[in-house]
C-alpha positions in Angstrom: 4.2 -67.5 20.9 3.0 -64.0 19.9 5.1 -61.2 21.2 3.2 -58.4 23.2 4.2 -55.7 20.7 3.5 -57.6 17.5 -0.2 -56.6 17.3 -0.9 -52.8 16.8 -3.1 -51.2 19.5 -6.6 -50.0 18.6 -5.5 -46.5 19.4 -2.6 -46.7 17.0 -4.8 -48.1 14.2 -7.3 -45.3 14.7 -4.5 -42.7 14.6 -3.1 -44.1 11.4 -6.5 -44.1 9.9 -6.9 -40.4 10.7 -3.5 -39.8 9.0 -5.0 -40.8 5.6 -7.9 -38.4 5.8 -7.8 -35.1 4.0 -7.0 -32.0 6.2 -10.1 -30.4 7.6 -10.8 -26.8 6.8 -10.2 -24.3 9.6 -13.2 -22.7 11.4 -11.6 -19.3 11.5 -8.8 -17.2 10.1 -6.5 -15.2 12.4 -5.1 -11.9 11.0 -2.5 -9.5 12.3 -2.8 -5.9 11.0 0.3 -3.9 11.5 0.0 -0.2 10.6 1.2 3.3 11.6 -1.7 4.5 13.8 0.1 7.3 15.8 2.2 10.2 15.0 2.0 12.6 12.0 1.4 9.8 9.5 -1.3 8.1 11.4 -3.9 9.2 8.8 -2.4 6.7 6.4 -2.7 3.7 8.7 -6.1 4.7 9.9 -7.5 4.9 6.4 -6.0 1.5 5.5 -7.5 -0.1 8.6 -10.9 1.5 8.0 -10.9 0.3 4.4 -10.1 -3.3 5.5 -12.8 -3.2 8.2 -15.4 -1.9 5.8 -14.8 -4.8 3.5 -15.0 -7.2 6.4 -18.2 -5.7 7.6 -19.7 -6.0 4.0 -18.9 -9.7 4.2 -20.7 -10.3 7.5 -17.5 -10.4 9.5 -16.2 -13.4 7.5 -13.6 -14.0 4.8 -14.1 -16.9 2.4 -16.8 -18.1 4.7 -14.5 -18.3 7.8 -15.0 -16.2 10.9 -12.2 -13.7 11.4 -10.1 -12.7 14.4 -8.2 -9.5 13.9 -5.3 -8.2 16.0 -4.5 -4.5 15.3 -1.0 -3.3 16.3 0.4 0.2 16.0 4.0 0.0 14.6 4.6 3.7 15.4 6.5 3.8 12.1 9.5 2.4 14.0 11.2 -0.7 12.4 12.4 -2.2 15.7 8.9 -2.0 17.2 7.4 -3.4 14.1 9.8 -6.3 14.1 9.0 -7.2 17.7 5.3 -6.9 17.0 5.5 -9.1 14.0 7.4 -11.7 15.9 4.7 -11.8 18.6 1.9 -12.0 16.1 3.6 -14.9 14.4 5.0 -16.9 17.4 2.6 -16.2 20.2 -0.7 -15.2 18.5 -0.3 -17.7 15.7 -1.7 -15.5 12.9 -2.4 -17.0 9.5 -1.8 -13.8 7.6 -0.1 -10.5 8.2 -1.6 -7.3 6.7 0.7 -4.2 6.5 2.8 -2.3 7.3 2.8 1.2 5.6 6.5 2.3 5.1 9.2 0.6 3.2 11.7 0.8 6.0 9.2 -1.0 8.3 8.4 -3.6 5.6 12.2 -4.4 5.4 12.2 -4.9 9.2 9.2 -7.2 9.2 9.8 -9.3 6.1 12.4 -11.7 7.6 9.9 -12.7 10.3 7.3 -13.5 7.6 9.7 -15.4 5.4 11.0 -17.5 8.3 7.4 -18.3 9.3 6.3 -18.9 5.7 3.0 -17.1 6.1 1.4 -14.7 3.6 1.9 -11.0 4.0 -0.4 -8.5 2.2 1.5 -5.2 1.6 -0.9 -2.3 1.8 1.5 0.5 0.9 4.8 1.2 -0.8 7.5 -1.5 -0.8 11.2 -1.3 -1.5 12.6 -2.0 -5.0 14.6 -5.0 -3.8 11.4 -6.7 -2.8 10.0 -6.2 -6.2 13.2 -7.4 -7.8 16.0 -9.8 -6.8 14.8 -10.2 -3.2 11.1 -10.8 -4.1 9.3 -13.2 -1.7 6.8 -15.9 -2.4 5.0 -14.8 0.7 4.6 -11.0 -0.1 1.6 -9.7 -2.1 1.2 -6.0 -2.7 -2.2 -4.4 -3.0 -0.7 -1.0 -3.7 2.4 -0.2 -5.7 6.2 -0.5 -5.7 7.7 2.7 -4.3 8.9 4.1 -7.7 5.6 3.5 -9.6 3.6 6.7 -9.1 6.7 8.8 -9.3 7.4 7.2 -12.7 4.0 8.4 -13.9 4.7 11.9 -12.6 8.2 11.9 -14.2 6.5 11.1 -17.5 4.0 13.9 -16.9 6.8 16.4 -16.2 8.5 15.3 -19.4 5.2 15.7 -21.4 4.7 19.1 -19.9 8.1 20.1 -21.2 9.6 21.0 -17.8 13.3 21.8 -18.2 14.5 22.5 -14.7 13.1 20.6 -11.7 13.6 20.9 -8.0 13.0 17.7 -5.9 12.3 17.3 -2.2 11.6 14.0 -0.4 12.1 12.5 3.1 15.5 10.8 3.8 14.5 7.1 4.0 14.6 4.3 1.4 11.2 5.1 0.0 12.2 8.7 -0.6 15.3 7.7 -2.6 13.3 5.3 -4.7 10.7 8.0 -5.5 13.6 10.1 -6.8 14.8 7.2 -8.9 11.3 6.8 -10.3 11.2 10.5 -11.3 14.5 10.2 -13.1 13.4 7.2 -15.1 11.2 9.2 -17.4 12.1 12.9 -16.7 15.0 13.9 -19.0 15.3 17.5 -18.0 17.8 18.9 -15.4 17.3 18.4 -11.7 18.6 21.6 -10.2 18.1 20.6 -6.6 17.7 17.2 -4.9 17.0 17.7 -1.2 16.4 14.9 1.5 14.9 16.0 4.8 14.3 14.0 8.0 11.2 11.8 7.9 9.9 13.6 11.0 10.6 17.2 9.8 7.5 19.5 9.7 9.1 22.9 9.2 10.4 23.5 5.7 11.2 27.3 5.8 15.0 26.9 5.1 14.4 24.4 2.3 11.8 26.6 0.7 14.2 29.5 0.7 16.7 27.4 -1.1 14.1 26.2 -3.6 13.1 29.9 -4.4 16.8 30.7 -5.0 17.2 27.8 -7.4 14.4 29.3 -9.6 13.3 26.0 -11.2 10.5 25.6 -13.8 8.7 23.3 -11.3 9.0 21.5 -8.0 8.3 17.9 -7.2 7.7 16.6 -3.7 6.9 13.4 -1.9 5.8 14.0 1.7 3.3 11.5 3.1 0.7 12.1 5.7 1.2 15.0 8.1 4.5 16.0 6.4 2.6 16.6 3.2 -0.1 18.7 5.0 2.6 21.0 6.4 4.7 21.2 3.3 1.8 22.2 0.9 0.6 24.8 3.3 4.0 26.3 3.8 4.7 26.3 0.1 1.6 28.5 -0.5 2.4 30.7 2.5 5.9 31.3 1.1 4.3 32.7 -2.0 5.7 29.9 -4.2 2.5 28.3 -5.4 1.7 30.9 -8.1 5.4 31.2 -9.2 6.7 27.7 -9.3 4.2 24.9 -10.2 4.1 22.1 -7.6 3.8 18.4 -8.6 3.6 15.5 -6.1 3.2 11.8 -5.5 2.0 10.1 -2.4 1.4 13.5 -0.8 -2.1 14.9 -1.6 -5.2 12.7 -1.5 -8.6 12.5 0.3 -6.8 11.6 3.5 -4.8 14.9 3.6 -7.0 17.3 1.6 -9.4 18.2 4.4 -6.4 19.5 6.4 -4.6 21.1 3.5 -7.7 22.9 2.2 -7.8 25.2 -0.8 -4.0 25.6 -1.0 -3.9 22.2 -2.7 -6.0 23.4 -5.7 -3.9 23.3 -8.8 -1.2 20.9 -7.5 -0.6 18.0 -9.8 -0.3 14.4 -8.4 -0.2 10.9 -9.7 -2.7 8.1 -8.7 -3.8 4.6 -9.4 -7.3 5.2 -8.1 -9.9 7.9 -7.8 -13.5 8.0 -6.6 -14.6 8.8 -10.1 -13.5 5.4 -11.5 -16.8 4.1 -13.0 -17.5 0.5 -11.9 -20.0 -1.0 -9.5 -17.4 -2.1 -6.9 -15.9 1.4 -6.7 -19.3 3.1 -6.4 -20.3 0.8 -3.5 -16.9 1.4 -1.8 -16.9 5.2 -2.1 -20.5 5.5 -0.8 -20.1 2.9 1.9 -16.9 4.3 3.2 -18.2 7.8 3.6 -21.5 6.6 5.1 -19.7 4.6 7.7 -16.7 6.8 8.6 -18.1 10.3 7.8 -15.0 11.2 5.8 -13.9 10.6 2.2 -11.9 7.5 1.2 -8.3 7.8 0.0 -6.0 5.4 -1.9 -4.8 4.1 1.5 -8.4 3.0 2.2 -8.5 1.3 -1.2 -5.4 -0.6 -0.4 -6.9 -2.0 2.8 -10.3 -2.7 1.2 -8.7 -4.5 -1.7 -6.5 -6.5 0.7 -9.6 -7.9 2.4 -11.3 -8.8 -0.9 -8.1 -10.5 -2.1 -7.9 -12.5 1.1 -11.6 -13.4 0.8 -11.1 -14.7 -2.7 -8.1 -16.8 -1.7 -9.8 -18.4 1.4 -12.8 -19.2 -0.7 -10.6 -20.7 -3.5 -8.9 -23.1 -1.0 -12.2 -24.1 0.6 -11.2 -22.6 4.0 -8.0 -24.6 4.3 -5.8 -21.7 5.2 -3.3 -24.0 6.8 -2.5 -25.3 3.2 0.2 -22.7 2.6 1.1 -23.7 -0.9 -2.6 -23.5 -2.1 -3.1 -20.2 -0.3 -0.1 -18.6 -2.0 -1.4 -19.9 -5.4 -4.9 -18.6 -4.6 -3.6 -15.2 -3.6 -1.5 -14.8 -6.7 -4.6 -15.6 -8.8 -6.2 -12.3 -7.5 -9.6 -13.5 -8.4 -11.6 -10.5 -7.1 -13.1 -7.3 -8.5 -10.8 -4.4 -7.5 -12.4 -0.9 -7.0 -9.6 0.4 -9.3 -10.8 -1.7 -12.2 -8.6 -4.4 -13.8 -6.1 -5.9 -11.3 -3.6 -8.7 -11.9 -0.3 -9.7 -10.4 3.0 -9.6 -12.2 5.5 -12.4 -11.5 6.9 -10.5 -8.5 3.4 -10.2 -7.0 3.0 -6.5 -7.4 0.0 -5.2 -9.3 -0.1 -4.4 -13.0 -2.5 -1.4 -13.1 -3.4 1.8 -14.8 -1.8 5.1 -13.6 -3.4 8.5 -13.9 -2.6 12.2 -13.5 -4.5 13.4 -10.5 -5.9 17.0 -10.4 -6.8 18.9 -7.3 -9.9 21.0 -8.2 -12.8 22.8 -6.4 -15.7 20.4 -6.0 -19.4 21.2 -6.3 -19.6 22.2 -2.6 -16.6 24.5 -3.0 -14.2 22.2 -1.2 -11.1 20.8 -2.9 -11.3 17.3 -4.4 -9.0 15.0 -6.3 -10.2 14.0 -9.7 -8.5 11.7 -12.2 -7.2 13.4 -15.3 -5.6 11.8 -18.3 -4.3 8.2 -18.1 -0.5 8.3 -18.1 0.2 4.5 -18.3 -2.1 1.6 -19.1 -1.5 -1.8 -17.4 1.8 -0.5 -16.0 4.3 -2.9 -14.4 7.1 -1.8 -12.1 10.6 -1.6 -13.4 12.0 -4.5 -11.2 9.9 -7.5 -12.0 12.4 -8.9 -14.5 14.9 -9.3 -11.7 12.5 -11.4 -9.6 13.0 -15.2 -9.9 9.4 -16.0 -9.2 7.3 -17.2 -12.1 
């Protein structure tokens, strides 16, 4: 006698047959873009978002052939808000990839959410040294730089310029402290002042009086977004510009130059990209960005633009199977796209190996200040923490 459960049902047979079939490619990819879009540093997040959206528009609203759904969230530069937003994007909105955020303190808050969910995160601005080193994550891919990197190029420039006494001013947050560490890595002179100010401070009168009294050979500052606009203006208004040469990193670029104006001319900076880099991808980007948004692109726009191209290349490489996380991570690490900055490849810690330049603020043909790339300080430069990262 045949028992009633001895013969598999037709439904079960069909289900098991489906189990043996290869996974179907997704019909769309869902992205969360987390950026600072309000407050004094909103210019950075706005540029990054616009750069990403320009690349998406150039590709007909698709990445790797897939339709794209994008959810934009303003993290307000607040770690607790960013963490909550990332959790919602991952758990409720079911995003496939997180893009952003902009500040290392916010990255630190968001990364545990990403690691737990095991989804790719494209870092579009500075990231803490721990993330480039011992705490590197297989899910984090930077399209910008580790926080020390441009400061290291400026430290080398100061050393080459034979500066003996240097005064340093930065915001008091992890990124500021790592910038100071980057300066010290190559600058061998004496730091006669090392000042940390609140990340929201916009009035530097007291600090500038102290700087004047210290009588250094040069001053170095890192003040992003609106902080940099105010600092450079106040430095000139205090009569210091013509007395104490000013050097910077992550402070003056196309995003802040229109607001700073001519007072930025003559200030030295460090960059990984400039509009004058001569390759077809950069030419298309620079012209397309200004045509669409009616203002010049900055390095923050580049970081967003390259993030979209990196993601496009990875989705294409996996044939649209974005749910195959292992293959997606491998495809992202391959970085098989043409960056506007020129050669781009990932180190083992998934931070770029790239050229670094001295940036010069000069008067353009129309009389307005522009940032032009000067001499190359480092070729194919890797950050100082990759050896501590266990990723291969």
